[in-house]
N, CA and C atoms as a LAMMPS dump frame, in Angstrom:
ITEM: TIMESTEP
0
ITEM: NUMBER OF ATOMS
432
ITEM: BOX BOUNDS ff ff ff
-5.0000000000000000e+02 5.0000000000000000e+02
-5.0000000000000000e+02 5.0000000000000000e+02
-5.0000000000000000e+02 5.0000000000000000e+02
ITEM: ATOMS id mol type element x y z
1 1 1 N 95.005 -493.635 -176.026
2 1 2 C 95.315 -492.239 -175.857
3 1 3 C 96.725 -491.934 -176.383
4 2 1 N 97.654 -492.83 -176.136
5 2 2 C 99.016 -492.639 -176.608
6 2 3 C 99.047 -492.663 -178.142
7 3 1 N 98.266 -493.561 -178.723
8 3 2 C 98.213 -493.647 -180.186
9 3 3 C 97.649 -492.353 -180.765
10 4 1 N 96.648 -491.779 -180.116
11 4 2 C 96.078 -490.513 -180.568
12 4 3 C 97.098 -489.384 -180.539
13 5 1 N 97.907 -489.329 -179.497
14 5 2 C 98.941 -488.299 -179.396
15 5 3 C 99.993 -488.502 -180.489
16 6 1 N 100.403 -489.749 -180.693
17 6 2 C 101.395 -490.026 -181.727
18 6 3 C 100.861 -489.708 -183.125
19 7 1 N 99.593 -490.026 -183.356
20 7 2 C 98.992 -489.699 -184.645
21 7 3 C 98.881 -488.186 -184.836
22 8 1 N 98.592 -487.447 -183.772
23 8 2 C 98.533 -485.985 -183.865
24 8 3 C 99.9 -485.412 -184.21
25 9 1 N 100.945 -485.919 -183.577
26 9 2 C 102.295 -485.448 -183.87
27 9 3 C 102.669 -485.793 -185.311
28 10 1 N 102.316 -486.987 -185.75
29 10 2 C 102.596 -487.384 -187.134
30 10 3 C 101.832 -486.502 -188.116
31 11 1 N 100.587 -486.181 -187.804
32 11 2 C 99.79 -485.323 -188.681
33 11 3 C 100.392 -483.926 -188.779
34 12 1 N 100.848 -483.38 -187.664
35 12 2 C 101.483 -482.062 -187.684
36 12 3 C 102.765 -482.126 -188.511
37 13 1 N 103.529 -483.198 -188.357
38 13 2 C 104.751 -483.359 -189.152
39 13 3 C 104.461 -483.425 -190.638
40 14 1 N 103.429 -484.166 -191.019
41 14 2 C 103.066 -484.279 -192.434
42 14 3 C 102.605 -482.931 -192.969
43 15 1 N 101.817 -482.203 -192.196
44 15 2 C 101.351 -480.886 -192.637
45 15 3 C 102.509 -479.902 -192.782
46 16 1 N 103.479 -479.95 -191.867
47 16 2 C 104.651 -479.079 -191.986
48 16 3 C 105.479 -479.45 -193.214
49 17 1 N 105.664 -480.752 -193.454
50 17 2 C 106.384 -481.185 -194.651
51 17 3 C 105.664 -480.704 -195.906
52 18 1 N 104.339 -480.832 -195.919
53 18 2 C 103.553 -480.395 -197.063
54 18 3 C 103.682 -478.893 -197.27
55 19 1 N 103.673 -478.145 -196.177
56 19 2 C 103.812 -476.691 -196.266
57 19 3 C 105.15 -476.311 -196.88
58 20 1 N 106.239 -476.949 -196.449
59 20 2 C 107.549 -476.632 -196.989
60 20 3 C 107.679 -477.087 -198.437
61 21 1 N 107.073 -478.211 -198.763
62 21 2 C 107.152 -478.719 -200.13
63 21 3 C 106.376 -477.841 -201.104
64 22 1 N 105.242 -477.349 -200.684
65 22 2 C 104.376 -476.577 -201.576
66 22 3 C 104.531 -475.07 -201.425
67 23 1 N 105.54 -474.608 -200.698
68 23 2 C 105.691 -473.175 -200.43
69 23 3 C 105.855 -472.358 -201.705
70 24 1 N 106.526 -472.896 -202.692
71 24 2 C 106.783 -472.153 -203.92
72 24 3 C 105.491 -471.901 -204.709
73 25 1 N 104.461 -472.667 -204.424
74 25 2 C 103.208 -472.547 -205.171
75 25 3 C 102.208 -471.583 -204.53
76 26 1 N 102.605 -470.843 -203.506
77 26 2 C 101.676 -469.929 -202.842
78 26 3 C 101.227 -468.809 -203.788
79 27 1 N 102.159 -468.173 -204.481
80 27 2 C 101.803 -467.101 -205.406
81 27 3 C 100.93 -467.605 -206.55
82 28 1 N 101.303 -468.698 -207.233
83 28 2 C 100.407 -469.195 -208.284
84 28 3 C 99.021 -469.572 -207.752
85 29 1 N 98.958 -470.118 -206.541
86 29 2 C 97.663 -470.451 -205.958
87 29 3 C 96.825 -469.202 -205.737
88 30 1 N 97.425 -468.182 -205.14
89 30 2 C 96.701 -466.933 -204.905
90 30 3 C 96.233 -466.319 -206.222
91 31 1 N 97.113 -466.308 -207.228
92 31 2 C 96.746 -465.742 -208.531
93 31 3 C 95.635 -466.556 -209.192
94 32 1 N 95.727 -467.877 -209.116
95 32 2 C 94.711 -468.736 -209.714
96 32 3 C 93.358 -468.591 -209.043
97 33 1 N 93.357 -468.51 -207.721
98 33 2 C 92.085 -468.344 -206.994
99 33 3 C 91.466 -466.992 -207.319
100 34 1 N 92.292 -465.958 -207.368
101 34 2 C 91.767 -464.622 -207.684
102 34 3 C 91.189 -464.576 -209.101
103 35 1 N 91.913 -465.131 -210.056
104 35 2 C 91.426 -465.127 -211.44
105 35 3 C 90.194 -466.014 -211.601
106 36 1 N 90.191 -467.164 -210.947
107 36 2 C 89.024 -468.049 -211.02
108 36 3 C 87.79 -467.42 -210.392
109 37 1 N 87.974 -466.739 -209.276
110 37 2 C 86.844 -466.041 -208.632
111 37 3 C 86.316 -464.928 -209.524
112 38 1 N 87.232 -464.201 -210.147
113 38 2 C 86.821 -463.125 -211.045
114 38 3 C 86.03 -463.693 -212.223
115 39 1 N 86.523 -464.781 -212.831
116 39 2 C 85.837 -465.381 -213.97
117 39 3 C 84.46 -465.895 -213.561
118 40 1 N 84.357 -466.475 -212.372
119 40 2 C 83.066 -466.969 -211.891
120 40 3 C 82.087 -465.809 -211.711
121 41 1 N 82.562 -464.706 -211.13
122 41 2 C 81.694 -463.548 -210.922
123 41 3 C 81.285 -462.881 -212.238
124 42 1 N 82.09 -463.053 -213.287
125 42 2 C 81.777 -462.48 -214.589
126 42 3 C 80.828 -463.364 -215.392
127 43 1 N 80.401 -464.487 -214.804
128 43 2 C 79.41 -465.321 -215.462
129 43 3 C 79.958 -466.549 -216.162
130 44 1 N 81.204 -466.926 -215.902
131 44 2 C 81.78 -468.092 -216.561
132 44 3 C 81.296 -469.4 -215.954
133 45 1 N 80.68 -469.343 -214.775
134 45 2 C 80.226 -470.553 -214.105
135 45 3 C 81.386 -471.282 -213.453
136 46 1 N 81.049 -472.424 -212.806
137 46 2 C 82.089 -473.203 -212.128
138 46 3 C 83.148 -473.733 -213.083
139 47 1 N 82.763 -474.342 -214.217
140 47 2 C 83.802 -474.872 -215.109
141 47 3 C 84.729 -473.784 -215.653
142 48 1 N 84.153 -472.655 -216.036
143 48 2 C 84.978 -471.554 -216.551
144 48 3 C 85.881 -470.968 -215.486
145 49 1 N 85.357 -470.815 -214.274
146 49 2 C 86.167 -470.284 -213.186
147 49 3 C 87.337 -471.2 -212.84
148 50 1 N 87.064 -472.506 -212.805
149 50 2 C 88.129 -473.463 -212.514
150 50 3 C 89.17 -473.458 -213.628
151 51 1 N 88.722 -473.441 -214.869
152 51 2 C 89.648 -473.442 -215.999
153 51 3 C 90.514 -472.184 -216.011
154 52 1 N 89.901 -471.028 -215.81
155 52 2 C 90.664 -469.776 -215.774
156 52 3 C 91.647 -469.784 -214.613
157 53 1 N 91.229 -470.276 -213.465
158 53 2 C 92.114 -470.347 -212.305
159 53 3 C 93.305 -471.259 -212.546
160 54 1 N 93.069 -472.431 -213.121
161 54 2 C 94.168 -473.362 -213.408
162 54 3 C 95.141 -472.799 -214.432
163 55 1 N 94.618 -472.181 -215.465
164 55 2 C 95.486 -471.595 -216.488
165 55 3 C 96.306 -470.457 -215.9
166 56 1 N 95.671 -469.608 -215.102
167 56 2 C 96.383 -468.487 -214.493
168 56 3 C 97.468 -468.973 -213.538
169 57 1 N 97.158 -469.973 -212.73
170 57 2 C 98.152 -470.507 -211.797
171 57 3 C 99.338 -471.107 -212.555
172 58 1 N 99.069 -471.858 -213.586
173 58 2 C 100.14 -472.459 -214.378
174 58 3 C 101.005 -471.416 -215.071
175 59 1 N 100.363 -470.403 -215.64
176 59 2 C 101.119 -469.343 -216.296
177 59 3 C 101.948 -468.538 -215.299
178 60 1 N 101.403 -468.294 -214.121
179 60 2 C 102.142 -467.556 -213.1
180 60 3 C 103.392 -468.318 -212.68
181 61 1 N 103.247 -469.594 -212.414
182 61 2 C 104.398 -470.404 -212.027
183 61 3 C 105.413 -470.5 -213.162
184 62 1 N 104.944 -470.776 -214.358
185 62 2 C 105.847 -470.897 -215.506
186 62 3 C 106.573 -469.601 -215.819
187 63 1 N 105.85 -468.494 -215.78
188 63 2 C 106.46 -467.196 -216.056
189 63 3 C 107.492 -466.838 -214.986
190 64 1 N 107.171 -467.104 -213.74
191 64 2 C 108.119 -466.807 -212.664
192 64 3 C 109.394 -467.616 -212.79
193 65 1 N 109.259 -468.899 -213.051
194 65 2 C 110.45 -469.736 -213.207
195 65 3 C 111.229 -469.358 -214.458
196 66 1 N 110.527 -469.015 -215.534
197 66 2 C 111.192 -468.589 -216.76
198 66 3 C 111.962 -467.295 -216.53
199 67 1 N 111.326 -466.317 -215.894
200 67 2 C 112.006 -465.05 -215.621
201 67 3 C 113.21 -465.234 -214.715
202 68 1 N 113.067 -466.089 -213.718
203 68 2 C 114.186 -466.323 -212.805
204 68 3 C 115.338 -467.018 -213.521
205 69 1 N 115.013 -467.838 -214.501
206 69 2 C 116.042 -468.57 -215.228
207 69 3 C 116.779 -467.681 -216.232
208 70 1 N 116.072 -466.796 -216.936
209 70 2 C 116.721 -466.026 -218
210 70 3 C 117.32 -464.712 -217.527
211 71 1 N 116.939 -464.206 -216.366
212 71 2 C 117.477 -462.926 -215.924
213 71 3 C 118.898 -463.089 -215.416
214 72 1 N 119.736 -462.13 -215.77
215 72 2 C 121.124 -462.171 -215.351
216 72 3 C 121.42 -461.224 -214.19
217 73 1 N 120.865 -460.014 -214.162
218 73 2 C 121.206 -459.113 -213.051
219 73 3 C 120.714 -459.678 -211.712
220 74 1 N 121.572 -459.581 -210.724
221 74 2 C 121.238 -460.135 -209.405
222 74 3 C 120.032 -459.435 -208.787
223 75 1 N 119.9 -458.129 -208.998
224 75 2 C 118.787 -457.406 -208.382
225 75 3 C 117.455 -457.838 -208.986
226 76 1 N 117.447 -458.17 -210.272
227 76 2 C 116.21 -458.618 -210.91
228 76 3 C 115.841 -460.029 -210.459
229 77 1 N 116.857 -460.884 -210.3
230 77 2 C 116.612 -462.235 -209.767
231 77 3 C 116.092 -462.146 -208.338
232 78 1 N 116.643 -461.211 -207.563
233 78 2 C 116.18 -461.001 -206.19
234 78 3 C 114.719 -460.57 -206.181
235 79 1 N 114.355 -459.665 -207.073
236 79 2 C 112.971 -459.185 -207.133
237 79 3 C 112.006 -460.312 -207.497
238 80 1 N 112.361 -461.115 -208.489
239 80 2 C 111.489 -462.231 -208.89
240 80 3 C 111.378 -463.244 -207.755
241 81 1 N 112.495 -463.541 -207.11
242 81 2 C 112.476 -464.472 -205.983
243 81 3 C 111.63 -463.972 -204.83
244 82 1 N 111.714 -462.669 -204.549
245 82 2 C 110.911 -462.1 -203.462
246 82 3 C 109.42 -462.115 -203.773
247 83 1 N 109.087 -461.959 -205.047
248 83 2 C 107.671 -462.02 -205.434
249 83 3 C 107.094 -463.397 -205.114
250 84 1 N 107.907 -464.444 -205.245
251 84 2 C 107.452 -465.79 -204.912
252 84 3 C 107.589 -466.094 -203.427
253 85 1 N 108.617 -465.569 -202.781
254 85 2 C 108.868 -465.902 -201.378
255 85 3 C 107.933 -465.158 -200.424
256 86 1 N 107.503 -463.958 -200.761
257 86 2 C 106.657 -463.178 -199.851
258 86 3 C 105.299 -463.848 -199.579
259 87 1 N 104.552 -464.277 -200.6
260 87 2 C 103.296 -464.971 -200.3
261 87 3 C 103.515 -466.29 -199.562
262 88 1 N 104.627 -466.962 -199.842
263 88 2 C 104.932 -468.204 -199.136
264 88 3 C 105.199 -467.926 -197.665
265 89 1 N 105.914 -466.849 -197.384
266 89 2 C 106.174 -466.474 -195.991
267 89 3 C 104.871 -466.116 -195.276
268 90 1 N 103.989 -465.411 -195.955
269 90 2 C 102.688 -465.073 -195.366
270 90 3 C 101.882 -466.337 -195.073
271 91 1 N 101.879 -467.272 -196.014
272 91 2 C 101.17 -468.534 -195.794
273 91 3 C 101.81 -469.318 -194.657
274 92 1 N 103.14 -469.298 -194.573
275 92 2 C 103.837 -469.974 -193.483
276 92 3 C 103.519 -469.36 -192.135
277 93 1 N 103.432 -468.038 -192.095
278 93 2 C 103.076 -467.36 -190.843
279 93 3 C 101.715 -467.831 -190.354
280 94 1 N 100.747 -467.811 -191.244
281 94 2 C 99.391 -468.181 -190.835
282 94 3 C 99.26 -469.668 -190.514
283 95 1 N 99.999 -470.515 -191.211
284 95 2 C 99.955 -471.946 -190.905
285 95 3 C 100.549 -472.232 -189.534
286 96 1 N 101.705 -471.64 -189.241
287 96 2 C 102.327 -471.854 -187.938
288 96 3 C 101.499 -471.202 -186.839
289 97 1 N 100.915 -470.059 -187.126
290 97 2 C 100.084 -469.394 -186.121
291 97 3 C 98.854 -470.239 -185.773
292 98 1 N 98.278 -470.887 -186.78
293 98 2 C 97.145 -471.766 -186.522
294 98 3 C 97.505 -472.928 -185.618
295 99 1 N 98.69 -473.477 -185.809
296 99 2 C 99.146 -474.575 -184.948
297 99 3 C 99.509 -474.045 -183.567
298 100 1 N 100.2 -472.906 -183.521
299 100 2 C 100.66 -472.345 -182.246
300 100 3 C 99.494 -471.919 -181.356
301 101 1 N 98.392 -471.48 -181.946
302 101 2 C 97.234 -471.08 -181.149
303 101 3 C 96.703 -472.238 -180.319
304 102 1 N 96.849 -473.453 -180.831
305 102 2 C 96.348 -474.62 -180.116
306 102 3 C 97.379 -475.224 -179.174
307 103 1 N 98.647 -474.88 -179.365
308 103 2 C 99.697 -475.526 -178.588
309 103 3 C 100.344 -474.616 -177.547
310 104 1 N 100.313 -473.299 -177.766
311 104 2 C 101.026 -472.367 -176.891
312 104 3 C 100.024 -471.356 -176.329
313 105 1 N 99.915 -471.249 -175.006
314 105 2 C 98.93 -470.322 -174.434
315 105 3 C 99.322 -468.848 -174.537
316 106 1 N 100.599 -468.529 -174.546
317 106 2 C 101.057 -467.144 -174.553
318 106 3 C 100.983 -466.56 -175.959
319 107 1 N 100.345 -465.397 -176.094
320 107 2 C 100.241 -464.76 -177.406
321 107 3 C 101.603 -464.285 -177.913
322 108 1 N 102.463 -463.878 -177.002
323 108 2 C 103.799 -463.442 -177.397
324 108 3 C 104.572 -464.582 -178.049
325 109 1 N 104.525 -465.753 -177.434
326 109 2 C 105.205 -466.913 -177.998
327 109 3 C 104.548 -467.373 -179.284
328 110 1 N 103.232 -467.231 -179.39
329 110 2 C 102.548 -467.578 -180.631
330 110 3 C 103.078 -466.728 -181.776
331 111 1 N 103.204 -465.425 -181.527
332 111 2 C 103.712 -464.519 -182.561
333 111 3 C 105.167 -464.823 -182.905
334 112 1 N 105.961 -465.138 -181.884
335 112 2 C 107.365 -465.454 -182.122
336 112 3 C 107.509 -466.716 -182.965
337 113 1 N 106.785 -467.761 -182.595
338 113 2 C 106.839 -468.993 -183.377
339 113 3 C 106.312 -468.764 -184.799
340 114 1 N 105.281 -467.954 -184.925
341 114 2 C 104.721 -467.664 -186.243
342 114 3 C 105.719 -466.912 -187.114
343 115 1 N 106.438 -465.965 -186.515
344 115 2 C 107.445 -465.216 -187.267
345 115 3 C 108.593 -466.133 -187.702
346 116 1 N 109.014 -467.013 -186.822
347 116 2 C 110.068 -467.976 -187.175
348 116 3 C 109.591 -468.885 -188.307
349 117 1 N 108.34 -469.335 -188.227
350 117 2 C 107.773 -470.163 -189.293
351 117 3 C 107.69 -469.423 -190.613
352 118 1 N 107.335 -468.137 -190.557
353 118 2 C 107.261 -467.338 -191.783
354 118 3 C 108.626 -467.219 -192.437
355 119 1 N 109.643 -466.972 -191.634
356 119 2 C 111.002 -466.874 -192.18
357 119 3 C 111.436 -468.212 -192.777
358 120 1 N 111.174 -469.291 -192.073
359 120 2 C 111.587 -470.616 -192.554
360 120 3 C 110.899 -470.97 -193.868
361 121 1 N 109.607 -470.718 -193.96
362 121 2 C 108.879 -471.049 -195.191
363 121 3 C 109.29 -470.106 -196.324
364 122 1 N 109.491 -468.827 -196.028
365 122 2 C 109.943 -467.881 -197.051
366 122 3 C 111.309 -468.238 -197.597
367 123 1 N 112.232 -468.617 -196.715
368 123 2 C 113.565 -469.029 -197.158
369 123 3 C 113.481 -470.308 -197.991
370 124 1 N 112.631 -471.225 -197.578
371 124 2 C 112.461 -472.462 -198.348
372 124 3 C 111.946 -472.158 -199.756
373 125 1 N 110.963 -471.271 -199.86
374 125 2 C 110.447 -470.904 -201.181
375 125 3 C 111.529 -470.216 -202.001
376 126 1 N 112.327 -469.36 -201.36
377 126 2 C 113.414 -468.678 -202.066
378 126 3 C 114.426 -469.692 -202.599
379 127 1 N 114.796 -470.653 -201.779
380 127 2 C 115.769 -471.655 -202.196
381 127 3 C 115.223 -472.491 -203.35
382 128 1 N 113.952 -472.824 -203.305
383 128 2 C 113.369 -473.641 -204.374
384 128 3 C 113.291 -472.875 -205.696
385 129 1 N 112.944 -471.594 -205.647
386 129 2 C 112.894 -470.822 -206.895
387 129 3 C 114.31 -470.507 -207.37
388 130 1 N 115.255 -470.388 -206.438
389 130 2 C 116.641 -470.096 -206.81
390 130 3 C 117.356 -471.316 -207.358
391 131 1 N 116.747 -472.47 -207.284
392 131 2 C 117.376 -473.689 -207.807
393 131 3 C 117.517 -473.632 -209.321
394 132 1 N 116.746 -472.769 -209.969
395 132 2 C 116.869 -472.608 -211.415
396 132 3 C 118.168 -471.853 -211.7
397 133 1 N 118.977 -472.405 -212.556
398 133 2 C 120.282 -471.8 -212.869
399 133 3 C 120.09 -470.561 -213.746
400 134 1 N 120.902 -469.521 -213.528
401 134 2 C 120.784 -468.333 -214.372
402 134 3 C 121.29 -468.607 -215.785
403 135 1 N 120.781 -467.834 -216.725
404 135 2 C 121.243 -467.972 -218.102
405 135 3 C 122.674 -467.456 -218.202
406 136 1 N 123.491 -468.157 -218.947
407 136 2 C 124.87 -467.735 -219.143
408 136 3 C 124.987 -467.068 -220.504
409 137 1 N 125.909 -466.16 -220.633
410 137 2 C 126.07 -465.479 -221.91
411 137 3 C 126.536 -466.477 -222.982
412 138 1 N 125.976 -466.348 -224.161
413 138 2 C 126.361 -467.208 -225.258
414 138 3 C 125.556 -468.491 -225.352
415 139 1 N 124.74 -468.804 -224.335
416 139 2 C 123.93 -470.03 -224.4
417 139 3 C 122.558 -469.711 -224.949
418 140 1 N 122.023 -470.635 -225.69
419 140 2 C 120.667 -470.48 -226.174
420 140 3 C 119.701 -471.114 -225.195
421 141 1 N 118.461 -470.591 -225.16
422 141 2 C 117.449 -471.144 -224.265
423 141 3 C 117.03 -472.533 -224.709
424 142 1 N 116.91 -472.737 -226.001
425 142 2 C 116.542 -474.063 -226.503
426 142 3 C 117.824 -474.857 -226.756
427 143 1 N 117.701 -476.157 -226.658
428 143 2 C 118.872 -477.015 -226.898
429 143 3 C 119.332 -476.95 -228.347
430 144 1 N 120.596 -477.274 -228.554
431 144 2 C 121.158 -477.223 -229.911
432 144 3 C 120.519 -478.296 -230.693
């Protein structure tokens, strides 16, 4: 019984680590699933839907990181960062809420823990997308 409890705690820890590590990919995942579902419904079949979804997810992530890297105005960098951090915060809210429903009997505390989790995951996604350095004046995007 003790081993089961320890394994449950370890599993929750691994899932939380995974959530924080993959937070930046929430928007590309949502975009890829939406595009893949659309392609499947348009008659592309499973292979076409998967291919369209993967391409869309990759382009979304690449475009977001590229835009965050080349933009100089702070307000534009903030907007791009928020576009990535908002879906991550939503995913963090629902992930923490799923865990809290099983661990905390009070709905008020469930919501509070979920909100704290949403903020933590959103900030983590913001920090990860902000790790890309802004373009400096006079530098070229490609190496010399």
